[in-house]
N, CA, C and O atoms as a GROMACS GRO file, in nm:
protein
  332
    1MET      N    1  -1.737  -0.227   1.407
    1MET     CA    2  -1.598  -0.223   1.364
    1MET      C    3  -1.516  -0.133   1.450
    1MET      O    4  -1.394  -0.140   1.441
    2GLY      N    5  -1.571  -0.048   1.533
    2GLY     CA    6  -1.492   0.035   1.622
    2GLY      C    7  -1.409   0.136   1.548
    2GLY      O    8  -1.457   0.209   1.460
    3ASN      N    9  -1.280   0.140   1.586
    3ASN     CA   10  -1.187   0.240   1.530
    3ASN      C   11  -1.113   0.189   1.410
    3ASN      O   12  -1.008   0.244   1.378
    4THR      N   13  -1.161   0.087   1.343
    4THR     CA   14  -1.093   0.028   1.226
    4THR      C   15  -1.125   0.109   1.103
    4THR      O   16  -1.227   0.177   1.096
    5LEU      N   17  -1.036   0.101   1.006
    5LEU     CA   18  -1.054   0.170   0.882
    5LEU      C   19  -1.033   0.068   0.766
    5LEU      O   20  -0.927   0.006   0.755
    6SER      N   21  -1.133   0.054   0.684
    6SER     CA   22  -1.118  -0.048   0.577
    6SER      C   23  -1.007  -0.002   0.480
    6SER      O   24  -0.967   0.115   0.479
    7PHE      N   25  -0.961  -0.098   0.400
    7PHE     CA   26  -0.863  -0.067   0.300
    7PHE      C   27  -0.914   0.041   0.202
    7PHE      O   28  -0.842   0.135   0.169
    8GLY      N   29  -1.035   0.026   0.159
    8GLY     CA   30  -1.090   0.124   0.061
    8GLY      C   31  -1.101   0.263   0.122
    8GLY      O   32  -1.070   0.363   0.057
    9GLY      N   33  -1.147   0.269   0.246
    9GLY     CA   34  -1.157   0.398   0.314
    9GLY      C   35  -1.022   0.468   0.336
    9GLY      O   36  -1.007   0.588   0.315
   10ALA      N   37  -0.926   0.387   0.379
   10ALA     CA   38  -0.795   0.436   0.408
   10ALA      C   39  -0.725   0.483   0.277
   10ALA      O   40  -0.659   0.587   0.274
   11LEU      N   41  -0.740   0.405   0.173
   11LEU     CA   42  -0.674   0.442   0.048
   11LEU      C   43  -0.740   0.564  -0.010
   11LEU      O   44  -0.672   0.645  -0.072
   12GLY      N   45  -0.870   0.582   0.006
   12GLY     CA   46  -0.939   0.698  -0.041
   12GLY      C   47  -0.889   0.824   0.029
   12GLY      O   48  -0.864   0.927  -0.035
   13LEU      N   49  -0.874   0.814   0.163
   13LEU     CA   50  -0.826   0.927   0.242
   13LEU      C   51  -0.683   0.964   0.206
   13LEU      O   52  -0.648   1.082   0.197
   14PHE      N   53  -0.600   0.859   0.184
   14PHE     CA   54  -0.461   0.879   0.147
   14PHE      C   55  -0.454   0.951   0.012
   14PHE      O   56  -0.372   1.042  -0.003
   15ALA      N   57  -0.535   0.913  -0.084
   15ALA     CA   58  -0.532   0.969  -0.218
   15ALA      C   59  -0.596   1.112  -0.221
   15ALA      O   60  -0.553   1.198  -0.298
   16SER      N   61  -0.695   1.135  -0.140
   16SER     CA   62  -0.768   1.265  -0.144
   16SER      C   63  -0.710   1.368  -0.051
   16SER      O   64  -0.730   1.487  -0.075
   17SER      N   65  -0.640   1.329   0.055
   17SER     CA   66  -0.593   1.422   0.151
   17SER      C   67  -0.442   1.426   0.165
   17SER      O   68  -0.380   1.532   0.151
   18TYR      N   69  -0.380   1.311   0.192
   18TYR     CA   70  -0.241   1.308   0.224
   18TYR      C   71  -0.154   1.344   0.109
   18TYR      O   72  -0.070   1.433   0.119
   19MET      N   73  -0.174   1.273  -0.006
   19MET     CA   74  -0.083   1.297  -0.119
   19MET      C   75  -0.094   1.438  -0.174
   19MET      O   76   0.010   1.497  -0.202
   20PRO      N   77  -0.213   1.497  -0.192
   20PRO     CA   78  -0.212   1.638  -0.239
   20PRO      C   79  -0.151   1.730  -0.135
   20PRO      O   80  -0.088   1.829  -0.174
   21ALA      N   81  -0.164   1.705  -0.010
   21ALA     CA   82  -0.105   1.791   0.097
   21ALA      C   83   0.049   1.788   0.086
   21ALA      O   84   0.116   1.884   0.122
   22CYS      N   85   0.101   1.680   0.037
   22CYS     CA   86   0.247   1.664   0.029
   22CYS      C   87   0.303   1.718  -0.105
   22CYS      O   88   0.423   1.712  -0.131
   23ASN      N   89   0.213   1.770  -0.187
   23ASN     CA   90   0.253   1.823  -0.320
   23ASN      C   91   0.324   1.722  -0.404
   23ASN      O   92   0.420   1.753  -0.474
   24LEU      N   93   0.274   1.598  -0.399
   24LEU     CA   94   0.336   1.496  -0.482
   24LEU      C   95   0.292   1.516  -0.629
   24LEU      O   96   0.180   1.560  -0.653
   25SER      N   97   0.376   1.485  -0.724
   25SER     CA   98   0.335   1.496  -0.859
   25SER      C   99   0.221   1.404  -0.891
   25SER      O  100   0.200   1.308  -0.818
   26LEU      N  101   0.147   1.427  -0.995
   26LEU     CA  102   0.040   1.343  -1.038
   26LEU      C  103   0.087   1.206  -1.064
   26LEU      O  104   0.023   1.110  -1.022
   27ARG      N  105   0.200   1.192  -1.132
   27ARG     CA  106   0.256   1.059  -1.161
   27ARG      C  107   0.286   0.982  -1.033
   27ARG      O  108   0.250   0.864  -1.020
   28THR      N  109   0.351   1.049  -0.937
   28THR     CA  110   0.384   0.986  -0.809
   28THR      C  111   0.262   0.943  -0.740
   28THR      O  112   0.257   0.833  -0.685
   29GLN      N  113   0.158   1.030  -0.741
   29GLN     CA  114   0.027   0.993  -0.675
   29GLN      C  115  -0.033   0.869  -0.738
   29GLN      O  116  -0.084   0.783  -0.666
   30GLU      N  117  -0.029   0.859  -0.871
   30GLU     CA  118  -0.082   0.747  -0.942
   30GLU      C  119  -0.002   0.621  -0.907
   30GLU      O  120  -0.062   0.517  -0.882
   31GLU      N  121   0.132   0.629  -0.904
   31GLU     CA  122   0.217   0.519  -0.875
   31GLU      C  123   0.193   0.472  -0.730
   31GLU      O  124   0.178   0.352  -0.706
   32TYR      N  125   0.190   0.564  -0.637
   32TYR     CA  126   0.167   0.529  -0.497
   32TYR      C  127   0.027   0.459  -0.480
   32TYR      O  128   0.012   0.362  -0.407
   33SER      N  129  -0.071   0.513  -0.550
   33SER     CA  130  -0.205   0.449  -0.542
   33SER      C  131  -0.206   0.308  -0.594
   33SER      O  132  -0.268   0.219  -0.536
   34ARG      N  133  -0.135   0.287  -0.708
   34ARG     CA  134  -0.125   0.149  -0.760
   34ARG      C  135  -0.044   0.062  -0.662
   34ARG      O  136  -0.077  -0.056  -0.644
   35ASP      N  137   0.057   0.115  -0.603
   35ASP     CA  138   0.139   0.038  -0.512
   35ASP      C  139   0.056  -0.009  -0.389
   35ASP      O  140   0.066  -0.124  -0.347
   36LEU      N  141  -0.025   0.084  -0.332
   36LEU     CA  142  -0.104   0.053  -0.221
   36LEU      C  143  -0.222  -0.035  -0.253
   36LEU      O  144  -0.266  -0.110  -0.166
   37ASP      N  145  -0.274  -0.028  -0.374
   37ASP     CA  146  -0.379  -0.117  -0.419
   37ASP      C  147  -0.323  -0.260  -0.429
   37ASP      O  148  -0.390  -0.357  -0.393
   38ASP      N  149  -0.202  -0.270  -0.478
   38ASP     CA  150  -0.134  -0.396  -0.488
   38ASP      C  151  -0.115  -0.464  -0.352
   38ASP      O  152  -0.141  -0.583  -0.336
   39LEU      N  153  -0.067  -0.382  -0.254
   39LEU     CA  154  -0.054  -0.432  -0.119
   39LEU      C  155  -0.188  -0.471  -0.059
   39LEU      O  156  -0.197  -0.574   0.007
   40ALA      N  157  -0.288  -0.394  -0.080
   40ALA     CA  158  -0.424  -0.426  -0.029
   40ALA      C  159  -0.471  -0.560  -0.086
   40ALA      O  160  -0.524  -0.644  -0.014
   41GLY      N  161  -0.451  -0.578  -0.218
   41GLY     CA  162  -0.492  -0.706  -0.280
   41GLY      C  163  -0.418  -0.821  -0.225
   41GLY      O  164  -0.476  -0.927  -0.202
   42PHE      N  165  -0.286  -0.805  -0.202
   42PHE     CA  166  -0.203  -0.909  -0.142
   42PHE      C  167  -0.259  -0.950  -0.004
   42PHE      O  168  -0.278  -1.068   0.026
   43LEU      N  169  -0.285  -0.847   0.077
   43LEU     CA  170  -0.335  -0.873   0.211
   43LEU      C  171  -0.474  -0.937   0.208
   43LEU      O  172  -0.503  -1.026   0.287
   44ARG      N  173  -0.558  -0.892   0.116
   44ARG     CA  174  -0.690  -0.959   0.107
   44ARG      C  175  -0.682  -1.105   0.074
   44ARG      O  176  -0.758  -1.187   0.126
   45ARG      N  177  -0.588  -1.137  -0.016
   45ARG     CA  178  -0.567  -1.280  -0.053
   45ARG      C  179  -0.523  -1.363   0.069
   45ARG      O  180  -0.540  -1.485   0.072
   46LEU      N  181  -0.466  -1.295   0.171
   46LEU     CA  182  -0.428  -1.365   0.293
   46LEU      C  183  -0.542  -1.360   0.399
   46LEU      O  184  -0.529  -1.410   0.510
   47GLY      N  185  -0.653  -1.298   0.360
   47GLY     CA  186  -0.766  -1.288   0.447
   47GLY      C  187  -0.766  -1.170   0.540
   47GLY      O  188  -0.842  -1.169   0.637
   48ILE      N  189  -0.685  -1.072   0.514
   48ILE     CA  190  -0.673  -0.951   0.591
   48ILE      C  191  -0.747  -0.841   0.523
   48ILE      O  192  -0.724  -0.814   0.405
   49ASP      N  193  -0.839  -0.774   0.594
   49ASP     CA  194  -0.922  -0.670   0.531
   49ASP      C  195  -0.930  -0.546   0.618
   49ASP      O  196  -1.021  -0.464   0.602
   50ASP      N  197  -0.837  -0.530   0.710
   50ASP     CA  198  -0.839  -0.422   0.802
   50ASP      C  199  -0.693  -0.382   0.833
   50ASP      O  200  -0.612  -0.467   0.869
   51TRP      N  201  -0.661  -0.252   0.818
   51TRP     CA  202  -0.525  -0.210   0.839
   51TRP      C  203  -0.476  -0.239   0.976
   51TRP      O  204  -0.357  -0.259   0.996
   52ALA      N  205  -0.566  -0.241   1.073
   52ALA     CA  206  -0.523  -0.265   1.215
   52ALA      C  207  -0.467  -0.401   1.229
   52ALA      O  208  -0.392  -0.425   1.324
   53ALA      N  209  -0.497  -0.497   1.139
   53ALA     CA  210  -0.447  -0.633   1.147
   53ALA      C  211  -0.310  -0.653   1.073
   53ALA      O  212  -0.250  -0.760   1.078
   54VAL      N  213  -0.266  -0.547   1.009
   54VAL     CA  214  -0.142  -0.562   0.931
   54VAL      C  215  -0.020  -0.553   1.027
   54VAL      O  216  -0.010  -0.464   1.111
   55THR      N  217   0.066  -0.647   1.011
   55THR     CA  218   0.184  -0.654   1.099
   55THR      C  219   0.311  -0.644   1.013
   55THR      O  220   0.304  -0.656   0.890
   56LEU      N  221   0.425  -0.621   1.074
   56LEU     CA  222   0.550  -0.617   1.002
   56LEU      C  223   0.575  -0.743   0.924
   56LEU      O  224   0.632  -0.738   0.815
   57ALA      N  225   0.535  -0.856   0.976
   57ALA     CA  226   0.554  -0.986   0.905
   57ALA      C  227   0.477  -0.990   0.773
   57ALA      O  228   0.524  -1.044   0.673
   58TYR      N  229   0.355  -0.931   0.776
   58TYR     CA  230   0.279  -0.924   0.645
   58TYR      C  231   0.351  -0.834   0.547
   58TYR      O  232   0.359  -0.867   0.428
   59LEU      N  233   0.402  -0.724   0.592
   59LEU     CA  234   0.472  -0.628   0.501
   59LEU      C  235   0.597  -0.691   0.447
   59LEU      O  236   0.630  -0.672   0.330
   60GLU      N  237   0.670  -0.768   0.529
   60GLU     CA  238   0.788  -0.838   0.485
   60GLU      C  239   0.752  -0.941   0.382
   60GLU      O  240   0.820  -0.957   0.281
   61ALA      N  241   0.637  -1.015   0.408
   61ALA     CA  242   0.595  -1.113   0.305
   61ALA      C  243   0.560  -1.050   0.172
   61ALA      O  244   0.589  -1.105   0.066
   62PHE      N  245   0.496  -0.931   0.181
   62PHE     CA  246   0.468  -0.859   0.061
   62PHE      C  247   0.592  -0.817  -0.017
   62PHE      O  248   0.595  -0.831  -0.140
   63MET      N  249   0.694  -0.767   0.053
   63MET     CA  250   0.821  -0.735  -0.010
   63MET      C  251   0.885  -0.855  -0.073
   63MET      O  252   0.943  -0.845  -0.181
   64ALA      N  253   0.877  -0.968  -0.007
   64ALA     CA  254   0.936  -1.095  -0.060
   64ALA      C  255   0.862  -1.132  -0.186
   64ALA      O  256   0.922  -1.180  -0.282
   65GLU      N  257   0.728  -1.109  -0.188
   65GLU     CA  258   0.644  -1.138  -0.308
   65GLU      C  259   0.686  -1.052  -0.425
   65GLU      O  260   0.691  -1.100  -0.538
   66LEU      N  261   0.716  -0.921  -0.399
   66LEU     CA  262   0.760  -0.836  -0.501
   66LEU      C  263   0.895  -0.884  -0.564
   66LEU      O  264   0.913  -0.878  -0.685
   67GLU      N  265   0.984  -0.930  -0.479
   67GLU     CA  266   1.109  -0.982  -0.525
   67GLU      C  267   1.086  -1.108  -0.612
   67GLU      O  268   1.150  -1.126  -0.715
   68ARG      N  269   0.997  -1.191  -0.568
   68ARG     CA  270   0.964  -1.313  -0.644
   68ARG      C  271   0.910  -1.283  -0.784
   68ARG      O  272   0.932  -1.357  -0.880
   69ARG      N  273   0.837  -1.169  -0.791
   69ARG     CA  274   0.778  -1.119  -0.920
   69ARG      C  275   0.888  -1.071  -1.008
   69ARG      O  276   0.865  -1.059  -1.128
   70GLY      N  277   1.006  -1.042  -0.960
   70GLY     CA  278   1.112  -0.996  -1.040
   70GLY      C  279   1.112  -0.843  -1.062
   70GLY      O  280   1.167  -0.794  -1.161
   71LEU      N  281   1.051  -0.771  -0.970
   71LEU     CA  282   1.046  -0.628  -0.987
   71LEU      C  283   1.188  -0.563  -0.960
   71LEU      O  284   1.268  -0.616  -0.883
   72LYS      N  285   1.212  -0.456  -1.022
   72LYS     CA  286   1.338  -0.384  -1.009
   72LYS      C  287   1.353  -0.336  -0.867
   72LYS      O  288   1.252  -0.308  -0.802
   73PRO      N  289   1.478  -0.327  -0.815
   73PRO     CA  290   1.495  -0.276  -0.678
   73PRO      C  291   1.438  -0.137  -0.664
   73PRO      O  292   1.383  -0.106  -0.558
   74SER      N  293   1.447  -0.051  -0.765
   74SER     CA  294   1.393   0.085  -0.754
   74SER      C  295   1.240   0.079  -0.735
   74SER      O  296   1.186   0.160  -0.660
   75THR      N  297   1.173  -0.011  -0.798
   75THR     CA  298   1.025  -0.025  -0.788
   75THR      C  299   0.992  -0.073  -0.645
   75THR      O  300   0.900  -0.023  -0.582
   76CYS      N  301   1.070  -0.169  -0.596
   76CYS     CA  302   1.045  -0.215  -0.454
   76CYS      C  303   1.072  -0.103  -0.358
   76CYS      O  304   0.999  -0.092  -0.259
   77ARG      N  305   1.168  -0.020  -0.379
   77ARG     CA  306   1.196   0.092  -0.286
   77ARG      C  307   1.080   0.188  -0.286
   77ARG      O  308   1.035   0.233  -0.181
   78ARG      N  309   1.030   0.220  -0.410
   78ARG     CA  310   0.913   0.310  -0.419
   78ARG      C  311   0.795   0.257  -0.345
   78ARG      O  312   0.720   0.332  -0.283
   79ARG      N  313   0.777   0.123  -0.351
   79ARG     CA  314   0.660   0.071  -0.279
   79ARG      C  315   0.676   0.081  -0.133
   79ARG      O  316   0.578   0.104  -0.061
   80VAL      N  317   0.801   0.064  -0.083
   80VAL     CA  318   0.822   0.083   0.060
   80VAL      C  319   0.788   0.228   0.099
   80VAL      O  320   0.725   0.251   0.202
   81PHE      N  321   0.829   0.324   0.018
   81PHE     CA  322   0.796   0.463   0.047
   81PHE      C  323   0.647   0.483   0.048
   81PHE      O  324   0.597   0.556   0.134
   82ALA      N  325   0.571   0.423  -0.041
   82ALA     CA  326   0.429   0.438  -0.047
   82ALA      C  327   0.362   0.385   0.080
   82ALA      O  328   0.268   0.443   0.135
   83ILE      N  329   0.416   0.270   0.124
   83ILE     CA  330   0.364   0.211   0.246
   83ILE      C  331   0.392   0.299   0.366
   83ILE      O  332   0.354   0.265   0.478
   0.00000   0.00000   0.00000
């Protein structure tokens, strides 16, 4: 796999290292984790299992999916921050 990082590995590092270092509240950490899990699930459904393969087009497709789901704009903005 070289220098690639799986979704699970990356999300684990984000949750255990990055978020606590930023002093994010527990609620924000939980929301960001859910948001990123949702993104990872979306990408897996498209056959993407490696962060290195994620492009802007995939992220735009994810945001369009969130709009199709009828999520509030504030929820969509939070998901962009999490990404």
